[in-house]
N, CA, C, O and the ligand as a Tripos MOL2 file, in Angstrom:
@<TRIPOS>MOLECULE
protein
  245   243    62     0     0
PROTEIN
NO_CHARGES

@<TRIPOS>ATOM
      1 N         -15.5640  -92.5450  -53.2980 N.3       1 MET1
      2 CA        -15.3950  -91.1480  -52.9380 C.3       1 MET1
      3 C         -14.1400  -90.9420  -52.0940 C.2       1 MET1
      4 O         -13.8600  -91.7430  -51.2020 O.2       1 MET1
      5 N         -13.4350  -89.9560  -52.3440 N.am      2 THR2
      6 CA        -12.1810  -89.6750  -51.5970 C.3       2 THR2
      7 C         -12.3270  -88.3720  -50.8360 C.2       2 THR2
      8 O         -11.6320  -87.3930  -51.1080 O.2       2 THR2
      9 N         -13.2200  -88.3770  -49.9030 N.am      3 ASP3
     10 CA        -13.4400  -87.1670  -49.1350 C.3       3 ASP3
     11 C         -12.2760  -86.9070  -48.1840 C.2       3 ASP3
     12 O         -11.6930  -87.8200  -47.5980 O.2       3 ASP3
     13 N         -11.9720  -85.6410  -48.0620 N.am      4 LYS4
     14 CA        -10.9360  -85.2180  -47.1350 C.3       4 LYS4
     15 C         -11.5060  -84.1460  -46.2080 C.2       4 LYS4
     16 O         -12.4390  -83.4290  -46.5700 O.2       4 LYS4
     17 N         -10.9400  -84.0490  -45.0280 N.am      5 ALA5
     18 CA        -11.3970  -83.0080  -44.1070 C.3       5 ALA5
     19 C         -10.2800  -81.9630  -43.8810 C.2       5 ALA5
     20 O          -9.1030  -82.2960  -43.7470 O.2       5 ALA5
     21 N         -10.6950  -80.7210  -43.8460 N.am      6 CYS6
     22 CA         -9.7370  -79.6410  -43.6740 C.3       6 CYS6
     23 C          -9.2700  -79.5990  -42.2030 C.2       6 CYS6
     24 O         -10.0840  -79.6320  -41.2800 O.2       6 CYS6
     25 N          -7.9400  -79.5260  -42.0100 N.am      7 ARG7
     26 CA         -7.3950  -79.4910  -40.6700 C.3       7 ARG7
     27 C          -7.6630  -78.1330  -39.9830 C.2       7 ARG7
     28 O          -7.6130  -78.0140  -38.7590 O.2       7 ARG7
     29 N          -7.9440  -77.1320  -40.8080 N.am      8 GLU8
     30 CA         -8.1460  -75.7950  -40.2210 C.3       8 GLU8
     31 C          -9.5690  -75.5890  -39.7830 C.2       8 GLU8
     32 O          -9.7920  -75.1100  -38.6710 O.2       8 GLU8
     33 N         -10.5730  -75.9350  -40.6220 N.am      9 CYS9
     34 CA        -11.9440  -75.6110  -40.2700 C.3       9 CYS9
     35 C         -12.8230  -76.8750  -40.2690 C.2       9 CYS9
     36 O         -14.0150  -76.7960  -39.9710 O.2       9 CYS9
     37 N         -12.2400  -78.0360  -40.6010 N.am     10 HIS10
     38 CA        -12.9370  -79.3380  -40.4920 C.3      10 HIS10
     39 C         -14.0120  -79.5470  -41.5810 C.2      10 HIS10
     40 O         -14.7750  -80.5100  -41.5150 O.2      10 HIS10
     41 N         -14.0710  -78.6810  -42.5440 N.am     11 LEU11
     42 CA        -15.0040  -78.8600  -43.6480 C.3      11 LEU11
     43 C         -14.5600  -80.0970  -44.4920 C.2      11 LEU11
     44 O         -13.3810  -80.2800  -44.7930 O.2      11 LEU11
     45 N         -15.5420  -80.9090  -44.8430 N.am     12 ILE12
     46 CA        -15.2380  -82.0930  -45.6520 C.3      12 ILE12
     47 C         -15.4840  -81.7590  -47.1310 C.2      12 ILE12
     48 O         -16.5330  -81.2260  -47.4900 O.2      12 ILE12
     49 N         -14.5160  -82.0750  -47.9640 N.am     13 SER13
     50 CA        -14.5900  -81.7630  -49.3580 C.3      13 SER13
     51 C         -13.8300  -82.8630  -50.1170 C.2      13 SER13
     52 O         -13.0370  -83.5910  -49.5190 O.2      13 SER13
     53 N         -14.0700  -82.9870  -51.4320 N.am     14 ASP14
     54 CA        -13.3870  -83.9900  -52.2170 C.3      14 ASP14
     55 C         -12.1910  -83.4060  -52.9650 C.2      14 ASP14
     56 O         -11.5820  -84.1080  -53.7720 O.2      14 ASP14
     57 N         -11.8450  -82.1720  -52.7280 N.am     15 GLY15
     58 CA        -10.7340  -81.5550  -53.3880 C.3      15 GLY15
     59 C          -9.5080  -81.5450  -52.4870 C.2      15 GLY15
     60 O          -9.5740  -81.9870  -51.3400 O.2      15 GLY15
     61 N          -8.3810  -81.0380  -53.0040 N.am     16 SER16
     62 CA         -7.1760  -80.9400  -52.2270 C.3      16 SER16
     63 C          -7.0230  -79.5660  -51.5710 C.2      16 SER16
     64 O          -6.0850  -79.3250  -50.8110 O.2      16 SER16
     65 N          -7.9440  -78.6910  -51.8750 N.am     17 ILE17
     66 CA         -7.9170  -77.3480  -51.2720 C.3      17 ILE17
     67 C          -9.2870  -77.0730  -50.6470 C.2      17 ILE17
     68 O         -10.3160  -77.2740  -51.2920 O.2      17 ILE17
     69 N          -9.2990  -76.6280  -49.4340 N.am     18 CYS18
     70 CA        -10.5670  -76.3830  -48.7360 C.3      18 CYS18
     71 C         -11.3450  -75.2300  -49.4100 C.2      18 CYS18
     72 O         -10.7940  -74.1390  -49.5580 O.2      18 CYS18
     73 N         -12.5960  -75.4440  -49.8150 N.am     19 PRO19
     74 CA        -13.3550  -74.3570  -50.4230 C.3      19 PRO19
     75 C         -13.7730  -73.3070  -49.4270 C.2      19 PRO19
     76 O         -14.1790  -72.2160  -49.8260 O.2      19 PRO19
     77 N         -13.6910  -73.5910  -48.1640 N.am     20 ALA20
     78 CA        -14.1690  -72.6030  -47.1590 C.3      20 ALA20
     79 C         -13.0150  -71.6730  -46.7630 C.2      20 ALA20
     80 O         -13.1990  -70.4560  -46.7670 O.2      20 ALA20
     81 N         -11.8510  -72.1930  -46.4280 N.am     21 CYS21
     82 CA        -10.7740  -71.3340  -45.9690 C.3      21 CYS21
     83 C          -9.5470  -71.3690  -46.8800 C.2      21 CYS21
     84 O          -8.5320  -70.7500  -46.5590 O.2      21 CYS21
     85 N          -9.6160  -72.0700  -47.9960 N.am     22 ASN22
     86 CA         -8.5680  -72.1100  -49.0050 C.3      22 ASN22
     87 C          -7.2650  -72.7290  -48.5090 C.2      22 ASN22
     88 O          -6.2120  -72.5660  -49.1250 O.2      22 ASN22
     89 N          -7.3520  -73.4500  -47.3710 N.am     23 ALA23
     90 CA         -6.1650  -74.1460  -46.9080 C.3      23 ALA23
     91 C          -5.9210  -75.4070  -47.7120 C.2      23 ALA23
     92 O          -6.8770  -76.0670  -48.1190 O.2      23 ALA23
     93 N          -4.6840  -75.7550  -47.9490 N.am     24 SER24
     94 CA         -4.3750  -77.0090  -48.6250 C.3      24 SER24
     95 C          -4.0300  -78.0760  -47.6300 C.2      24 SER24
     96 O          -3.3980  -79.0800  -47.9580 O.2      24 SER24
     97 N          -4.4530  -77.8470  -46.4030 N.am     25 ASN25
     98 CA         -4.1440  -78.7140  -45.2700 C.3      25 ASN25
     99 C          -5.2290  -79.7470  -45.0560 C.2      25 ASN25
    100 O          -5.8700  -79.7650  -44.0050 O.2      25 ASN25
    101 N          -5.4500  -80.6350  -46.0680 N.am     26 MET26
    102 CA         -6.5220  -81.5740  -46.0360 C.3      26 MET26
    103 C          -6.0680  -82.9380  -45.5390 C.2      26 MET26
    104 O          -4.9830  -83.4050  -45.8880 O.2      26 MET26
    105 N          -6.8820  -83.5600  -44.7420 N.am     27 SER27
    106 CA         -6.5330  -84.9240  -44.2060 C.3      27 SER27
    107 C          -7.5680  -85.9310  -44.6060 C.2      27 SER27
    108 O          -8.7620  -85.6290  -44.5880 O.2      27 SER27
    109 N          -7.1460  -87.1280  -44.9710 N.am     28 ASP28
    110 CA         -8.1420  -88.1930  -45.2240 C.3      28 ASP28
    111 C          -8.3080  -89.0400  -43.9900 C.2      28 ASP28
    112 O          -8.9740  -90.0740  -44.0530 O.2      28 ASP28
    113 N          -7.7430  -88.6580  -42.8880 N.am     29 ASP29
    114 CA         -7.8410  -89.4040  -41.6480 C.3      29 ASP29
    115 C          -8.6940  -88.5810  -40.6620 C.2      29 ASP29
    116 O          -8.1930  -87.8100  -39.8430 O.2      29 ASP29
    117 N         -10.0010  -88.7960  -40.7960 N.am     30 PHE30
    118 CA        -10.9090  -88.0370  -39.9260 C.3      30 PHE30
    119 C         -12.0450  -88.9670  -39.4440 C.2      30 PHE30
    120 O         -12.2590  -90.0270  -40.0330 O.2      30 PHE30
    121 N         -12.7370  -88.5970  -38.4330 N.am     31 SER31
    122 CA        -13.8080  -89.4120  -37.9550 C.3      31 SER31
    123 C         -14.9820  -88.5070  -37.4740 C.2      31 SER31
    124 O         -14.7890  -87.4090  -36.9520 O.2      31 SER31
    125 N         -16.1880  -89.0370  -37.6850 N.am     32 GLY32
    126 CA        -17.3840  -88.3530  -37.2870 C.3      32 GLY32
    127 C         -17.7560  -87.2750  -38.3190 C.2      32 GLY32
    128 O         -16.9280  -86.4430  -38.6910 O.2      32 GLY32
    129 N         -18.9980  -87.3090  -38.7640 N.am     33 ILE33
    130 CA        -19.4170  -86.3160  -39.7460 C.3      33 ILE33
    131 C         -20.6550  -85.6070  -39.1510 C.2      33 ILE33
    132 O         -21.6120  -86.2380  -38.7010 O.2      33 ILE33
    133 N         -20.5810  -84.2780  -39.1750 N.am     34 VAL34
    134 CA        -21.6900  -83.4400  -38.6980 C.3      34 VAL34
    135 C         -22.1480  -82.6410  -39.9560 C.2      34 VAL34
    136 O         -21.3440  -82.0580  -40.6840 O.2      34 VAL34
    137 N         -23.4760  -82.6520  -40.1610 N.am     35 VAL35
    138 CA        -24.0660  -81.8670  -41.2560 C.3      35 VAL35
    139 C         -24.6370  -80.5960  -40.6450 C.2      35 VAL35
    140 O         -25.5590  -80.6490  -39.8300 O.2      35 VAL35
    141 N         -24.0890  -79.4620  -41.0390 N.am     36 ILE36
    142 CA        -24.6040  -78.1740  -40.5620 C.3      36 ILE36
    143 C         -25.4710  -77.5850  -41.6610 C.2      36 ILE36
    144 O         -25.0050  -77.2380  -42.7460 O.2      36 ILE36
    145 N         -26.7510  -77.4880  -41.3340 N.am     37 ILE37
    146 CA        -27.7040  -76.9290  -42.3100 C.3      37 ILE37
    147 C         -27.9760  -75.4310  -41.9960 C.2      37 ILE37
    148 O         -28.1090  -74.5990  -42.8940 O.2      37 ILE37
    149 N         -28.0470  -75.1450  -40.7330 N.am     38 ASP38
    150 CA        -28.3760  -73.7770  -40.2720 C.3      38 ASP38
    151 C         -27.3050  -73.2790  -39.3010 C.2      38 ASP38
    152 O         -27.4740  -73.3830  -38.0870 O.2      38 ASP38
    153 N         -26.1830  -72.7290  -39.8390 N.am     39 PRO39
    154 CA        -25.0710  -72.3820  -38.9750 C.3      39 PRO39
    155 C         -25.4810  -71.3560  -37.8850 C.2      39 PRO39
    156 O         -24.9570  -71.4090  -36.7720 O.2      39 PRO39
    157 N         -26.4030  -70.4340  -38.1950 N.am     40 LYS40
    158 CA        -26.7340  -69.4220  -37.2160 C.3      40 LYS40
    159 C         -27.5940  -69.9650  -36.0890 C.2      40 LYS40
    160 O         -27.5320  -69.4710  -34.9630 O.2      40 LYS40
    161 N         -28.4030  -70.9880  -36.3890 N.am     41 GLY41
    162 CA        -29.3190  -71.5150  -35.3870 C.3      41 GLY41
    163 C         -28.8710  -72.7820  -34.7120 C.2      41 GLY41
    164 O         -29.6050  -73.3930  -33.9350 O.2      41 GLY41
    165 N         -27.5960  -73.1820  -35.0350 N.am     42 SER42
    166 CA        -27.1370  -74.5050  -34.5140 C.3      42 SER42
    167 C         -26.1270  -74.2980  -33.4190 C.2      42 SER42
    168 O         -25.1310  -73.6030  -33.6210 O.2      42 SER42
    169 N         -26.3610  -74.8970  -32.2360 N.am     43 ALA43
    170 CA        -25.3990  -74.8130  -31.1520 C.3      43 ALA43
    171 C         -24.1390  -75.5540  -31.5170 C.2      43 ALA43
    172 O         -23.0500  -75.1590  -31.1000 O.2      43 ALA43
    173 N         -24.2570  -76.6280  -32.2900 N.am     44 ILE44
    174 CA        -23.0870  -77.3630  -32.7070 C.3      44 ILE44
    175 C         -22.2180  -76.5280  -33.6080 C.2      44 ILE44
    176 O         -20.9960  -76.5020  -33.4570 O.2      44 ILE44
    177 N         -22.8430  -75.8400  -34.5490 N.am     45 ALA45
    178 CA        -22.1040  -74.9240  -35.4150 C.3      45 ALA45
    179 C         -21.3620  -73.8260  -34.6320 C.2      45 ALA45
    180 O         -20.2140  -73.5070  -34.9430 O.2      45 ALA45
    181 N         -22.0150  -73.2600  -33.6310 N.am     46 ARG46
    182 CA        -21.3760  -72.2850  -32.8280 C.3      46 ARG46
    183 C         -20.1980  -72.8550  -32.0590 C.2      46 ARG46
    184 O         -19.1340  -72.2410  -31.9750 O.2      46 ARG46
    185 N         -20.4070  -74.0610  -31.4890 N.am     47 ALA47
    186 CA        -19.3250  -74.6980  -30.7350 C.3      47 ALA47
    187 C         -18.1190  -74.9970  -31.6360 C.2      47 ALA47
    188 O         -16.9720  -74.9550  -31.1920 O.2      47 ALA47
    189 N         -18.4040  -75.3010  -32.9120 N.am     48 MET48
    190 CA        -17.3130  -75.6500  -33.8450 C.3      48 MET48
    191 C         -16.8560  -74.4070  -34.5990 C.2      48 MET48
    192 O         -15.9590  -74.5130  -35.4360 O.2      48 MET48
    193 N         -17.4300  -73.2410  -34.3420 N.am     49 LYS49
    194 CA        -17.0960  -72.0080  -35.0200 C.3      49 LYS49
    195 C         -17.3140  -72.1250  -36.5210 C.2      49 LYS49
    196 O         -16.5320  -71.6200  -37.3260 O.2      49 LYS49
    197 N         -18.3970  -72.8040  -36.8730 N.am     50 VAL50
    198 CA        -18.7390  -72.9990  -38.2810 C.3      50 VAL50
    199 C         -19.7000  -71.8710  -38.7410 C.2      50 VAL50
    200 O         -20.7050  -71.5890  -38.0880 O.2      50 VAL50
    201 N         -19.3610  -71.2460  -39.8720 N.am     51 LYS51
    202 CA        -20.2160  -70.1840  -40.3540 C.3      51 LYS51
    203 C         -20.9000  -70.5250  -41.6740 C.2      51 LYS51
    204 O         -21.8630  -69.8710  -42.0740 O.2      51 LYS51
    205 N         -20.3900  -71.5560  -42.3430 N.am     52 GLU52
    206 CA        -21.0080  -71.9580  -43.6010 C.3      52 GLU52
    207 C         -21.6410  -73.3550  -43.4440 C.2      52 GLU52
    208 O         -21.1010  -74.2200  -42.7550 O.2      52 GLU52
    209 N         -22.7730  -73.5500  -44.0860 N.am     53 LYS53
    210 CA        -23.3700  -74.8640  -44.0070 C.3      53 LYS53
    211 C         -22.5590  -75.8710  -44.8780 C.2      53 LYS53
    212 O         -21.9190  -75.5200  -45.8690 O.2      53 LYS53
    213 N         -22.6400  -77.1110  -44.4370 N.am     54 GLY54
    214 CA        -21.8770  -78.1380  -45.1480 C.3      54 GLY54
    215 C         -21.6130  -79.3210  -44.2310 C.2      54 GLY54
    216 O         -22.1620  -79.4080  -43.1330 O.2      54 GLY54
    217 N         -20.7640  -80.2290  -44.6960 N.am     55 HIS55
    218 CA        -20.4030  -81.4090  -43.9420 C.3      55 HIS55
    219 C         -19.0860  -81.1110  -43.2140 C.2      55 HIS55
    220 O         -18.1400  -80.6010  -43.8140 O.2      55 HIS55
    221 N         -19.0380  -81.4240  -41.9580 N.am     56 TYR56
    222 CA        -17.8170  -81.1870  -41.1810 C.3      56 TYR56
    223 C         -17.4250  -82.4550  -40.4270 C.2      56 TYR56
    224 O         -18.2720  -83.2470  -40.0140 O.2      56 TYR56
    225 N         -16.1180  -82.6170  -40.2640 N.am     57 ALA57
    226 CA        -15.5770  -83.7600  -39.5090 C.3      57 ALA57
    227 C         -15.4880  -83.3490  -38.0270 C.2      57 ALA57
    228 O         -15.0720  -82.2400  -37.6910 O.2      57 ALA57
    229 N         -15.8910  -84.2780  -37.1650 N.am     58 LEU58
    230 CA        -15.7630  -83.9930  -35.7520 C.3      58 LEU58
    231 C         -14.2900  -83.9900  -35.3320 C.2      58 LEU58
    232 O         -13.8450  -83.1300  -34.5710 O.2      58 LEU58
    233 N         -13.5550  -84.9620  -35.8420 N.am     59 ARG59
    234 CA        -12.1570  -85.0690  -35.4500 C.3      59 ARG59
    235 C         -11.3030  -85.2620  -36.6800 C.2      59 ARG59
    236 O         -11.5870  -86.1340  -37.5020 O.2      59 ARG59
    237 N         -10.2770  -84.4760  -36.8180 N.am     60 VAL60
    238 CA         -9.3520  -84.5550  -37.9290 C.3      60 VAL60
    239 C          -7.9330  -84.8480  -37.3870 C.2      60 VAL60
    240 O          -7.4400  -84.1520  -36.4990 O.2      60 VAL60
    241 N          -7.3210  -85.8470  -37.9180 N.am     61 ARG61
    242 CA         -5.9690  -86.1500  -37.4400 C.3      61 ARG61
    243 C          -4.9120  -85.6180  -38.4660 C.2      61 ARG61
    244 O          -3.7100  -85.7720  -38.2500 O.2      61 ARG61
    245 ZN        -10.9650  -75.1940  -44.2610 Zn       62 ZN62
@<TRIPOS>BOND
     1     1     2 1
     2     2     3 1
     3     3     4 2
     4     3     5 am
     5     5     6 1
     6     6     7 1
     7     7     8 2
     8     7     9 am
     9     9    10 1
    10    10    11 1
    11    11    12 2
    12    11    13 am
    13    13    14 1
    14    14    15 1
    15    15    16 2
    16    15    17 am
    17    17    18 1
    18    18    19 1
    19    19    20 2
    20    19    21 am
    21    21    22 1
    22    22    23 1
    23    23    24 2
    24    23    25 am
    25    25    26 1
    26    26    27 1
    27    27    28 2
    28    27    29 am
    29    29    30 1
    30    30    31 1
    31    31    32 2
    32    31    33 am
    33    33    34 1
    34    34    35 1
    35    35    36 2
    36    35    37 am
    37    37    38 1
    38    38    39 1
    39    39    40 2
    40    39    41 am
    41    41    42 1
    42    42    43 1
    43    43    44 2
    44    43    45 am
    45    45    46 1
    46    46    47 1
    47    47    48 2
    48    47    49 am
    49    49    50 1
    50    50    51 1
    51    51    52 2
    52    51    53 am
    53    53    54 1
    54    54    55 1
    55    55    56 2
    56    55    57 am
    57    57    58 1
    58    58    59 1
    59    59    60 2
    60    59    61 am
    61    61    62 1
    62    62    63 1
    63    63    64 2
    64    63    65 am
    65    65    66 1
    66    66    67 1
    67    67    68 2
    68    67    69 am
    69    69    70 1
    70    70    71 1
    71    71    72 2
    72    71    73 am
    73    73    74 1
    74    74    75 1
    75    75    76 2
    76    75    77 am
    77    77    78 1
    78    78    79 1
    79    79    80 2
    80    79    81 am
    81    81    82 1
    82    82    83 1
    83    83    84 2
    84    83    85 am
    85    85    86 1
    86    86    87 1
    87    87    88 2
    88    87    89 am
    89    89    90 1
    90    90    91 1
    91    91    92 2
    92    91    93 am
    93    93    94 1
    94    94    95 1
    95    95    96 2
    96    95    97 am
    97    97    98 1
    98    98    99 1
    99    99   100 2
   100    99   101 am
   101   101   102 1
   102   102   103 1
   103   103   104 2
   104   103   105 am
   105   105   106 1
   106   106   107 1
   107   107   108 2
   108   107   109 am
   109   109   110 1
   110   110   111 1
   111   111   112 2
   112   111   113 am
   113   113   114 1
   114   114   115 1
   115   115   116 2
   116   115   117 am
   117   117   118 1
   118   118   119 1
   119   119   120 2
   120   119   121 am
   121   121   122 1
   122   122   123 1
   123   123   124 2
   124   123   125 am
   125   125   126 1
   126   126   127 1
   127   127   128 2
   128   127   129 am
   129   129   130 1
   130   130   131 1
   131   131   132 2
   132   131   133 am
   133   133   134 1
   134   134   135 1
   135   135   136 2
   136   135   137 am
   137   137   138 1
   138   138   139 1
   139   139   140 2
   140   139   141 am
   141   141   142 1
   142   142   143 1
   143   143   144 2
   144   143   145 am
   145   145   146 1
   146   146   147 1
   147   147   148 2
   148   147   149 am
   149   149   150 1
   150   150   151 1
   151   151   152 2
   152   151   153 am
   153   153   154 1
   154   154   155 1
   155   155   156 2
   156   155   157 am
   157   157   158 1
   158   158   159 1
   159   159   160 2
   160   159   161 am
   161   161   162 1
   162   162   163 1
   163   163   164 2
   164   163   165 am
   165   165   166 1
   166   166   167 1
   167   167   168 2
   168   167   169 am
   169   169   170 1
   170   170   171 1
   171   171   172 2
   172   171   173 am
   173   173   174 1
   174   174   175 1
   175   175   176 2
   176   175   177 am
   177   177   178 1
   178   178   179 1
   179   179   180 2
   180   179   181 am
   181   181   182 1
   182   182   183 1
   183   183   184 2
   184   183   185 am
   185   185   186 1
   186   186   187 1
   187   187   188 2
   188   187   189 am
   189   189   190 1
   190   190   191 1
   191   191   192 2
   192   191   193 am
   193   193   194 1
   194   194   195 1
   195   195   196 2
   196   195   197 am
   197   197   198 1
   198   198   199 1
   199   199   200 2
   200   199   201 am
   201   201   202 1
   202   202   203 1
   203   203   204 2
   204   203   205 am
   205   205   206 1
   206   206   207 1
   207   207   208 2
   208   207   209 am
   209   209   210 1
   210   210   211 1
   211   211   212 2
   212   211   213 am
   213   213   214 1
   214   214   215 1
   215   215   216 2
   216   215   217 am
   217   217   218 1
   218   218   219 1
   219   219   220 2
   220   219   221 am
   221   221   222 1
   222   222   223 1
   223   223   224 2
   224   223   225 am
   225   225   226 1
   226   226   227 1
   227   227   228 2
   228   227   229 am
   229   229   230 1
   230   230   231 1
   231   231   232 2
   232   231   233 am
   233   233   234 1
   234   234   235 1
   235   235   236 2
   236   235   237 am
   237   237   238 1
   238   238   239 1
   239   239   240 2
   240   239   241 am
   241   241   242 1
   242   242   243 1
   243   243   244 2
@<TRIPOS>SUBSTRUCTURE
     1 MET1         2 RESIDUE 1 A MET
     2 THR2         6 RESIDUE 1 A THR
     3 ASP3        10 RESIDUE 1 A ASP
     4 LYS4        14 RESIDUE 1 A LYS
     5 ALA5        18 RESIDUE 1 A ALA
     6 CYS6        22 RESIDUE 1 A CYS
     7 ARG7        26 RESIDUE 1 A ARG
     8 GLU8        30 RESIDUE 1 A GLU
     9 CYS9        34 RESIDUE 1 A CYS
    10 HIS10       38 RESIDUE 1 A HIS
    11 LEU11       42 RESIDUE 1 A LEU
    12 ILE12       46 RESIDUE 1 A ILE
    13 SER13       50 RESIDUE 1 A SER
    14 ASP14       54 RESIDUE 1 A ASP
    15 GLY15       58 RESIDUE 1 A GLY
    16 SER16       62 RESIDUE 1 A SER
    17 ILE17       66 RESIDUE 1 A ILE
    18 CYS18       70 RESIDUE 1 A CYS
    19 PRO19       74 RESIDUE 1 A PRO
    20 ALA20       78 RESIDUE 1 A ALA
    21 CYS21       82 RESIDUE 1 A CYS
    22 ASN22       86 RESIDUE 1 A ASN
    23 ALA23       90 RESIDUE 1 A ALA
    24 SER24       94 RESIDUE 1 A SER
    25 ASN25       98 RESIDUE 1 A ASN
    26 MET26      102 RESIDUE 1 A MET
    27 SER27      106 RESIDUE 1 A SER
    28 ASP28      110 RESIDUE 1 A ASP
    29 ASP29      114 RESIDUE 1 A ASP
    30 PHE30      118 RESIDUE 1 A PHE
    31 SER31      122 RESIDUE 1 A SER
    32 GLY32      126 RESIDUE 1 A GLY
    33 ILE33      130 RESIDUE 1 A ILE
    34 VAL34      134 RESIDUE 1 A VAL
    35 VAL35      138 RESIDUE 1 A VAL
    36 ILE36      142 RESIDUE 1 A ILE
    37 ILE37      146 RESIDUE 1 A ILE
    38 ASP38      150 RESIDUE 1 A ASP
    39 PRO39      154 RESIDUE 1 A PRO
    40 LYS40      158 RESIDUE 1 A LYS
    41 GLY41      162 RESIDUE 1 A GLY
    42 SER42      166 RESIDUE 1 A SER
    43 ALA43      170 RESIDUE 1 A ALA
    44 ILE44      174 RESIDUE 1 A ILE
    45 ALA45      178 RESIDUE 1 A ALA
    46 ARG46      182 RESIDUE 1 A ARG
    47 ALA47      186 RESIDUE 1 A ALA
    48 MET48      190 RESIDUE 1 A MET
    49 LYS49      194 RESIDUE 1 A LYS
    50 VAL50      198 RESIDUE 1 A VAL
    51 LYS51      202 RESIDUE 1 A LYS
    52 GLU52      206 RESIDUE 1 A GLU
    53 LYS53      210 RESIDUE 1 A LYS
    54 GLY54      214 RESIDUE 1 A GLY
    55 HIS55      218 RESIDUE 1 A HIS
    56 TYR56      222 RESIDUE 1 A TYR
    57 ALA57      226 RESIDUE 1 A ALA
    58 LEU58      230 RESIDUE 1 A LEU
    59 ARG59      234 RESIDUE 1 A ARG
    60 VAL60      238 RESIDUE 1 A VAL
    61 ARG61      242 RESIDUE 1 A ARG
    62 ZN62       245 GROUP 0 **** ****
C-alpha cells in the first residue's frame, strides 16, 4: 500500500490528490494514524478540525 497523507488536512489516502480538500499536496512521510469515526462527537476530530470521517495522520512532514 502506498498511502499518503494530505499536508493540508492530514487525511490519508492512496491517491495523489486529497479526496477531502482536493489538494495535490500529499506526503508519504507521515507518522501516527488516527481513525475518526464520529467527527461531531470526537474531541480529537475537533482538535484536528476534522469534519469528515476517515484515517488521518497525526504528523505530516
Ligand atoms: Zn486534504
